[in-house]
N, C-alpha and C positions, 0 to 999 in steps of 0.2 A: 711419943711413943719411935724413941730411936732405931738407927739403921737394923743392929741386928735382930732387935724386937717384929718389926714390920716382916724384915726377913723369911722371919720363924711363921710367925703367922702367914704370909704369903703362901711358902709351902703349904703347912698343914693346915689351910682351906682345899689348894689344891688334892691335896691326897685324899683328905674327905670325900671331894668332886668324882674323884679319880675311883675308889673305893675297890679298891684292890681283896681281893677272895680273902681271907682267913687264910688256906696254904700258906701265901704268898709272905705273911706276916709271921706265921710259925717258920718257913721258913728261914726267914733272916734274924729273927730274935736270939739275943744272945752271941751275933758272931763278932769274929773280928775281920777288918774290910779295911784294906789298905786302897788309895786313893789316886795317883801318882797327879800331879799338878793339880791338887786341888783348891790352890789360889787363886784358879783360876775362875770365869766368868761361868761354867758349863761344871768345874770340879766343884764350885764353894755352894751351889743351891746342890748339888745332890750330895754335899755329905751333909746337909741339916735334913733334907730325906729318911739319907740311911742312921743318918742318930736316933731318929725318931721310929724306924725300921725295928732297929737292935736294939734298943729300947738301956736302961739301964744297967741289964747284967751281960752289955755288948763293949762296943769302942772302934768309932771307925779314924784310922792311923791316916793322916795327912801330910804327904811331899809334898814339898818346890822350892826351888832353887827362887822364884821371888823374881827370874832373871830378865821377864816379864813386866813388873812394876819397880818404874823412876827411881823411889824413893823406898826399896826394900821394905815397904811395912804389909804385911800379914793382911791388910786394913778389912780383907774379902773375907778369913776365916772367922769365923763365928764362933763366940768364944761357950761352948757348949758341955757339961763335964762329963758325955761320954767320946769328945774331940781331941783326939793329938795331934800334935803340930810339929815336924820335925823338921827346918830349915834343912834339907838336902837335898840332891843328883842324882838322878837318876843310873849315871853313867860311873859314879863310887861306890866302890865294895863294900866303905867302911857308911856309908848311910843305906845300902842293902841290908846288909845285916844288922844296923841300927833298927828298922823296921820291923823285917822278918822277922826279927826276937817275940815279938806284940803277933805270930802265930796266924797270919791273915789267912782266913779260906778261903778268899773272894776278895779278887783283882783287879781295879777300874783305872783302867793305864789310858790316862787324860795327859798325860805330859807329854807336849811335843815343842819344835823349836817354830813359834809359830811367825805367821804364816806363809806365802807366793814371794813377794820383793823381800822382805826377811830373807828368807833362803838364796834367793836371786844376791842379796848383797851380799849373804858370809854362808856361801853351799857351803865347806868344811863345816862347819859348826853346824850347820842342821842335818846333814849329816850322822855327828857324831853324836849329836839326842835324839835322833830321831831311829837312829837305823842301831847303833853300835850302842844306846843308851836303853833302846827295845832288847835290844837278843841277849842285853847282862839282866835284868829284868825277867824276861823268860827261862833261862835258867833255871832262877831263885823259883822260881813259882813251878819248874819241872823241881826242883830239888827236895821243895815244901809241898809237893804234890797237892795244889790247894786244889779247888773245887770248881772252881772256873773264872779264867781271866777274859775278861771283856775287854776287845781294845775300841778307842774310838780314831775310827780311819774320818775318810774325807768322800762326801759323793759330792760335790761341785770337784776333786782334786781331778779321783781316777777316771774318772767316764771319758774323759780325754772333750775335745773339743765338737766331735762331730754322730755322735750320737744321737739317735730321735726322743723323742719326747712324748709322753714320761719316762724317765729313765730305770731299766729296769738290773736289774740284777747280771745278768745275765750277757750284759755287751762289755770288755773291756778292752781298752785302746790305749796303745804303747807310743799314739803321739801326744805326749805330757809335755805342758810349757814353762814348767818351774821345779827346782828340786823335792820341794814340797811337797809338791804332788807324785814326783816319780819316790820319795821317802814316803806314802803313805801307804801308796804303792806295795811298794815291797814291804811295810808293817804288815799286809794283811799276808804277800806271803810267808814272814818268816812264823807268824801265827800260825797258817795252814801246815810246817813242816812241823810248826812244834804238837802238833794235835796228831799228821799223822804217825809222823816216827817214834813222840814220845805218849803219846795219847795224851796232853793234855789239855781239858774241855775249852775249846778257847769260841770267841763269839767277834766275829769285828761287825760294828755298828756304823754304819755313812753316815752321819752329818750331813746336815743342807744347811747352809746361812743361819749358823746357831744370834739370839738377838734376846737383851732381855735381861734385868736385873743380876747388878756382877761384875758387868763389862766394858770400863772403861775406854776412852777414845784413845787414839797414839794413832802415829803413821803410820804402824803394821798391825795397825785395827781394823775390828769392818764396820761397813759403813753408817748401818745405824747409828751407833755410838759418837762416830766425829760428825757425824751429818746436827743431832742434836748440841752435839757441844759446837760444833762453830757457830752453830742456830742461833742459840743461845750463848754466842758474845756478837750478838749484829753480821754477823759476815757468808758470803754468796755461797752457795753448796757448789763445791763443784763434780760435775758428771763428769766423766771419761766414756764419751761414745755420744747415742742420739738422745739417750734419755729415755728411750724405746725398749732395754733391756729388762731383761724380766730376773729373778731369783725366788726361789722359793724357802723363802724364809718362815724359821722353825722358833718357835719361842720357847725358853730355854727350859722349864718346867716340861715341856712337851720330850722334849731329847732326856731329862732324869728320869721320867717314866719311862720309856724305853730301855735307858739304861738298867735298870729297877727289874724289867721284864723279861731282858737277858740274861740278867742274872739267876735267872728260877728256871726261866723253859727250859725243862734236857734238848726240848725239839730247836733249841738256837743251837746248839753244842756242835761248832766244825762247823759251819753257816757262816754267812753272811747277809745284811739286808740292811734297806737304809729308813732310815730314823728322820721325817722333815713333816713338815705341813702338807704337802700336793696341793697345793697351791700354786699361784704366781703372781707376783705384786710388782711392779713398774716402777724403776727405780724415780722416773720421774713424777710420782705420783706418790712415790716416799718423800721425796723433797718436800711438794706439799702440803703434804701432811706433817711436815716435820717444824717447816715453813710455819703451819697456820697454830701447831699448838702453841710455839714457842712465839708466836706472836713476831717471824723475825720479817721484814718488805723487803730485805736485800732481793735483787735478781738472782735466779742460780745461773750459773758458768757453764759451760761447755769446754772442755778442752779434749788434749788429743789422746785417746786411747791408751793405755800403755800395753807394752807390746806383746806380754804372757798370756794377756788377756783374750780369752777369744771367741768365749761364749757368748753368745747371744740370750740365748735364754737357758734357768736350769728353771727344771718343775722334774717332781721322782714320786716315781709311783710307792703306792707303801702297799700292795699286795701283799709282797711277802712277810711281812711283818707282820702285819695283820693276821694270818695264816698261822707264823708260829711263835706269837708271841702274844697276839690279842692286843694290838699295839692302837691306839686309834689316839690321835691328838686333839684335844681338848680344848687349844685355847684358840678363838679366829685371828684375824693380823689387827685388827682394829683396836679388842681388847686385849690384847698382849704389849702394843704398843702404847696404847696408854697406861699401861701399866710401867710397862720402859718410860716413862717422859716423867710419871711421876715419882720416880725412883731415883733420875738425874737431880731432880730437884731439891729432895731431902738431901740429896750427897754432894749438892752443888758448892760446896765451900771443900771437903775434896778428894770432887772429883776435879778440879780446878787444879791444886796440888797431883795427884798422881798422870796428868794428863799426859804422854811422853808424846813431844812434837820436839823434833832438832829446826832450829831455824835454818833460815836457805832456803835452797832448792829441791824438790822433791828429787828419790835415787828413783822413782816408777815415772814418772815426768819428762825429767832429762831435760828442762826446759831453765833458762837462765834467768826465767820471772819463776818465784813459785807460784803453787797453788793458792796458795794460802795466806800469800801476801795480803796486811790487813788494807791496802792501801788498793789494794786488786792493779798493778800494773801487765799484771802477766795476758797477754792477746789472747783471748776470750768471747767467746760468746755469748748471750746473756739475754736474761724469758725473765718476764715476772712472773714466781709465782702460783698470781693469783690466773693467770689462764690457763696452769695446770687440771686436764680435768681427772677424776676420780670416775674412770667409764673402766666397764669387764677389761679383762683382758679375752682376746682370742689372738688365732691364731692370724689373722690377719692386722693384723695392728702392729707385728714384731718384724723390723726390723733388724739386719746385719748390723754388728758393733761389738759394743761388749760394756763391764758394768761398769759402775760407779765407785767412788775410791773403795773398792773394798775386797775381803781375800773370797 
């Protein structure tokens, strides 16, 4: 079974388990839907689910400039007969006119300049894409009178560093530490403006630590694909902090599930809510799982945390999403992790081609020695992964620090 066939089968199986009510299928059937940033990890799975929902009489229009893909290859776009891929940019009027010729009635805006360290290295481009690009898209959506505009915000970004756990939507912090975080909050504010001023039916969905099939590793990518990639190469997994830091890892299909519901439920319009697993996983435990699954015996490395990464814990409340759109994550972390490992192994040759790591030092660590050095010259502490226990998370086990190599 090739990559596309297996991805389709995985999404199809998930939708079957999800058992969406008949009204949701009827709502989506025959629609033209626009997905920006659709060649990314979340968008590439969302397009498959939407393809199944809109059916033969509908279509899913995907626009992506492939800026996050080293080889500029839309390898993540599944070639289904009702999916149209447009190589384009949300900042371009020409490209926007092209996709709006397809008369989309629902927009899922996932395109972004991802993510924290990338935005620090290139703040002007980050603002251009994430803010000005979004304003242009909102203007086209307003003029087209779309039925729904669903915005991919980030719960990992907008809550700042000092909120109580679990993170609830009522808490907002102005103490943000990267341009990406600022942009995501600004994006929500612009959506709210277009809702209040123009009555554009928007929904702000706050994602937490997505992982799963479709995400390739890279210097600006997330911790799980990077850990798997390094472990499969027999490298040490670098943790920035103590390793007791936690993240609310959310399987990509569960995020797709939340987006589908956000596009349907009227109760979601004008609202913001978290899409997450509602559980915590320690970074040291994650590293141990990756090493065990890949047979990597190289000890874990501990390096200095990045200045912007100030959150020792991330845990989301999903109560509001449950109440508004009947959201419920289906995939336990161990199961999603297993699927992700299988996807890496099935696509290892392609992943090695698209993995995007520049040579030399990391801009995040600012060390003369790269944390990715094959010979491990960086001054780091190491610990054998066999000594890491998969113990439950409790508040007493969490100490100050930051996340590992993750957004």
